[in-house]
C-alpha positions as CSV (number, residue, x, y, z in Angstrom):
1,M,4.0,-36.1,-28.5
2,A,0.9,-33.8,-28.3
3,M,0.3,-34.9,-24.7
4,K,3.9,-34.0,-23.8
5,Q,3.5,-30.5,-25.3
6,L,0.2,-30.0,-23.5
7,L,1.7,-31.0,-20.2
8,S,4.7,-28.8,-20.8
9,R,2.5,-25.8,-21.6
10,L,0.3,-26.5,-18.5
11,Y,3.5,-26.7,-16.4
12,L,4.7,-23.4,-17.7
13,L,1.3,-21.8,-17.2
14,L,1.2,-23.1,-13.6
15,A,4.8,-21.9,-13.0
16,A,3.9,-18.4,-14.3
17,C,0.8,-18.2,-12.2
18,V,2.7,-19.1,-9.0
19,L,5.4,-16.6,-10.0
20,F,3.0,-13.7,-10.5
21,A,0.8,-14.6,-7.5
22,G,3.8,-14.5,-5.1
23,C,4.3,-16.3,-1.9
24,G,1.8,-14.6,0.4
25,N,0.1,-11.3,0.9
26,N,3.1,-9.2,1.6
27,E,2.9,-7.0,-1.4
28,Y,2.5,-3.9,0.7
29,Q,4.8,-4.9,3.6
30,L,7.1,-2.0,4.4
31,S,10.7,-3.1,4.4
32,E,13.4,-1.9,6.7
33,K,14.6,0.3,3.8
34,D,11.1,1.7,3.4
35,L,10.8,2.4,7.2
36,A,14.2,4.2,7.1
37,A,13.4,6.3,4.0
38,F,12.7,9.5,5.9
39,M,15.5,9.2,8.5
40,D,17.5,12.0,6.8
41,A,14.5,13.9,5.6
42,P,13.7,17.5,6.7
43,P,12.1,17.5,10.2
44,E,8.6,18.3,8.9
45,M,8.6,15.4,6.4
46,K,10.0,13.0,9.0
47,I,7.2,14.0,11.4
48,E,4.5,13.6,8.8
49,W,5.9,10.1,7.9
50,E,6.0,9.0,11.5
51,K,2.5,10.5,12.1
52,G,1.2,8.4,9.1
53,L,2.9,5.2,10.4
54,K,1.4,5.7,13.9
55,A,-2.1,6.4,12.5
56,N,-1.8,3.4,10.2
57,K,-0.8,1.1,13.0
58,A,-3.8,2.4,15.1
59,N,-6.2,1.8,12.1
60,D,-6.9,5.5,11.9
61,Y,-7.4,5.2,8.2
62,L,-8.2,8.8,7.4
63,A,-5.3,10.3,9.4
64,A,-2.9,7.9,7.9
65,S,-4.1,8.5,4.4
66,T,-3.9,12.3,4.9
67,S,-0.4,12.1,6.2
68,F,0.9,9.8,3.4
69,R,-0.8,11.9,0.7
70,A,0.6,15.1,2.1
71,L,4.1,13.6,1.6
72,L,3.3,12.8,-2.0
73,S,2.8,16.5,-2.7
74,Q,6.3,17.3,-1.5
75,Q,9.7,16.8,-3.1
76,V,10.5,13.2,-2.1
77,T,13.4,11.0,-3.1
78,P,12.7,7.9,-5.2
79,Q,13.1,5.7,-2.2
80,Q,10.7,7.9,-0.2
81,L,8.2,7.7,-3.0
82,V,8.4,3.9,-3.0
83,A,7.9,3.9,0.8
84,V,4.9,6.2,0.7
85,Q,3.3,4.3,-2.2
86,T,3.8,1.0,-0.4
87,A,2.3,2.3,2.8
88,L,-0.7,3.8,1.0
89,G,-1.2,0.5,-0.9
90,G,-1.3,-1.5,2.3
91,L,-3.5,1.1,4.0
92,N,-6.0,1.1,1.1
93,E,-6.1,-2.6,1.0
94,R,-6.7,-2.9,4.8
95,M,-9.2,-0.1,4.7
96,N,-11.2,-1.6,1.9
97,D,-11.2,-5.0,3.5
98,A,-12.3,-3.6,6.9
99,A,-15.1,-1.6,5.2
100,A,-16.3,-4.7,3.4
101,K,-16.5,-6.4,6.7
102,G,-18.6,-3.7,8.2
103,D,-16.0,-1.6,10.0
104,T,-17.8,1.8,10.3
105,S,-14.6,3.8,10.8
106,A,-13.2,2.3,7.5
107,Q,-16.5,3.0,5.7
108,K,-16.5,6.6,7.0
109,A,-12.9,7.1,5.9
110,L,-13.6,5.8,2.4
111,E,-16.6,8.1,2.1
112,T,-14.6,11.1,3.2
113,L,-11.7,10.2,0.9
114,K,-14.1,9.7,-2.1
115,A,-15.8,13.0,-1.4
116,G,-12.5,14.8,-1.4
117,A,-11.2,13.0,-4.5
118,P,-10.7,15.2,-7.6
119,R,-13.4,14.8,-10.3
120,R,-12.2,13.7,-13.7
C-alpha cells in the first residue's frame, strides 16, 4: 500500500513538473493577437510598436528595448500591455543568452540598459 501511495505521489509530482515546464520554449512567442494589438492604436504608438518589432527581428537589442519601454510609459490597453510585456520578455531572454555567449552588441546593450536603470 505504501508503495502505491509513493508511486501515485511521484506520478502527480511528475505531471505537475511537466505542466509547469510547458511544451517548449515559446513562453515569449508573440501570438497573432499580440502582433495585431496596435492595429487600431494612435499612429505614433503604432509606429513605435513596429519600430520595436523591426529592431527586435534585427537583434538591435537596445533600439527594440527602447521602443517597447517607450510604449509602457503611454496609455495602453490591457492587450497592448500583454503584447509589449511578451515582446520585452522574449527580447530580454535572447539578449541575455546572446551576451552570455559573447555577443558584444548584446553585452553593450545590457550595460547601457543597466546604466540607465533607476536606482532603488
